[in-house]
C-alpha positions in Angstrom: -12.4 49.4 16.5 -9.4 51.3 15.4 -7.1 50.4 12.5 -4.4 49.5 15.0 -6.8 47.1 16.8 -7.8 45.5 13.6 -4.2 45.0 12.6 -3.4 43.4 15.9 -6.4 41.1 15.6 -5.4 40.0 12.2 -1.8 39.4 13.3 -2.9 37.4 16.3 -5.1 35.3 14.0 -2.2 34.8 11.6 0.1 33.7 14.4 -2.5 31.2 15.7 -2.8 29.7 12.2 1.0 29.5 11.8 1.3 27.8 15.2 -1.3 25.2 14.2 0.5 24.5 10.9 3.8 24.2 12.7 2.3 21.7 15.2 0.7 19.7 12.4 3.9 19.5 10.5 5.8 18.5 13.6 3.4 15.6 14.1 2.9 14.5 10.5 6.5 13.9 9.5 7.4 11.6 12.4 4.2 9.7 12.0 4.9 9.2 8.2 8.5 8.1 8.9 7.3 5.7 11.6 4.7 4.1 9.3 7.4 3.7 6.6 9.8 2.1 9.0 7.1 -0.3 10.2 6.0 -1.3 6.7 9.7 -1.8 5.7 10.3 -4.0 8.8 7.2 -6.1 8.1 8.2 -6.6 4.5 11.8 -7.4 5.4 10.6 -9.9 8.1 8.3 -11.6 5.6 11.1 -11.9 3.1 13.6 -13.2 5.6 11.0 -15.5 7.2 10.3 -17.4 4.0 12.0 -20.7 3.9 13.0 -22.2 0.6 10.5 -24.9 -0.4 10.8 -27.5 -3.0 9.4 -26.0 -6.2 7.0 -28.2 -8.2 8.5 -30.1 -11.0 7.4 -28.2 -14.1 8.6 -30.8 -16.6 6.9 -33.8 -15.0 4.4 -34.1 -17.9 1.3 -34.1 -15.7 -1.0 -31.2 -16.5 -4.4 -30.2 -15.2 -6.7 -29.0 -18.0 -8.2 -25.6 -17.4 -11.8 -25.3 -18.6 -13.7 -22.2 -19.0 -16.1 -20.3 -21.2 -13.5 -19.9 -23.9 -12.9 -23.7 -24.1 -15.9 -25.1 -25.8 -14.5 -28.7 -26.0 -13.9 -29.1 -22.3 -15.2 -32.4 -21.0 -15.9 -33.9 -24.4 -14.3 -36.9 -26.1 -12.1 -36.0 -29.0 -13.6 -36.9 -32.4 -11.7 -39.7 -34.1 -9.6 -39.3 -37.3 
């Protein structure tokens, strides 16, 4: 194969790769924008769809004790004075 033939072959290969990259870029950006729009619409719909509910009364004085491994006195009667 002559130098001219090799050069043309390399050029054709380069054009094929450039075409693939251009097609990929042309498809990727619209897909990413579409995904972003869908996610934004879902989040907006969730935010607007929430209805205000009555919040629990924090100052009501009723508490639920939380017991766990760090609380060694959970479930025991307090020792008198």
